[in-house]
C-alpha positions, 0 to 999 in steps of 0.5 A: 499499500502506497502513502497516498493509498494509506492516506486515503484509507486513513481519511475514509476511515475518519469519515465513516467514524464521524458517520457513525458517531452521528447515526448513534446521536440520530437514532437516539433523538429522531428517526433516520432519513435514511435507512438504519443499517447504513449505521452498521455498514459504516461501522463494518467499514471502520473495522475493515479499513483498520484491519487492512491498514494493520495487515499492510503494516505487518506485511511490510514489517515481515518483508522488509529488513528492519530500519538501523537504529538512529542514535540521538540525545535523550529528550530529557534530563533527571531520573526517569523510568520507561513504560511501553518501551521497544526494548521488550516488544515491537510494536512497543504500543501494540499498533504501528499506526502513527509511527509508534512501532518503536515509540517509548513513554517515559515517566519521571522517578525523581530520587527526591521530593514526592514520588509519582503517584501509583495506580489507584483501582478505585480512589482516587478516579482522577488526580491533578497534574501537579501531583506528577513529578514529570509535569512540566519537565523540559522537553530537549531536542535530540539533534540538531534539526528543524521544527516541521509542526508544533502545537500546543493548544489543547488542554491538559486533562486530569490524570486517568491513573484509576480503573475507572479513569482508564476505562473512560479514557479508552472507551469514551475519550478515545473513541471521540478523540479518534473523530479528530485523527492523530493530532487529538490522539497525541494532543500538543506535540512537536515533530523535528526534521533530523535530516537523512529521512528521519523525524522525531515526534514528542507527544502529550506536550504541555499546553502553552508550553512550546518555545518553537515554532514550525521553520525553527532551527533548533540545536540538540540539547535546546528547550522546545517545550515542557512535558504535559498531559493532553491526548490519550494520556493516563498521566503526565509522561514523555511519548518519544518516538522516530519516524521515517516521515512527518505525517503521523497518519502515514509515517513508519516507525524507526528504532531509536538509541539514546546516547549514554542511555540505549533503549530502556526496557519496561521499569528501567530507571535511568538518569540523564545529567543536565549536561547531557544535551550539550555533550550530545550535541552532534548529528544523528548517526545510524547505529548497528 
């Protein structure tokens, strides 16, 4: 499936989702001016397109050589731990969609000060973002690059770190955000062009925190914005990924490795010194 075909399939899927959402509203309020079974057909179409896109991504992954890892600087400083790491499985987030095959989530784990709140099965249902040490943490450019996309207008919602919160996120919020496409799912985000066909994406950025805009040239270690909790996010954390294009709908994931850290496994804690960005101020290199 070509890039244009993938883009067309994603657009058609989004239109069908919008029709399904509108159909549900209509049938619960008035008699629809069309056959009710059209809603079922549209829902089936959404699943068929989703399956076709996933199957195409799996087929391409099997017949193609895995991309070489790109070594870049870490996007943060301080003490962190990894979640949904490609060191443990690929695709790391359970899907190759939105260029996420080799994406990673990291949460702040400071040695001093308040600890990161644990998952709550029943109570509290949600917490304020400032209860999490990752919220507001600086995000740094992983290499000398050009900003190709930057937006920070979406709100930072409360955490979803409970059973009820997670169910609400994936059953209600997730569906609603999927109607708005990739930008609503990843929330506020920045995409950098690192050169040689490699792009870096930072998701769930804090509202109003961006210090860069599209077209800006940045240096490795430069402050881009802050960690937030926008989009499909259960708590403030950094979602980072490399990909082969700037369009989240059609990009394929590219493996990464961080200078001095590598690829931390799930639950692995790692520390990045404040001067790491300056020490790693070099163009990305292909790691064997």
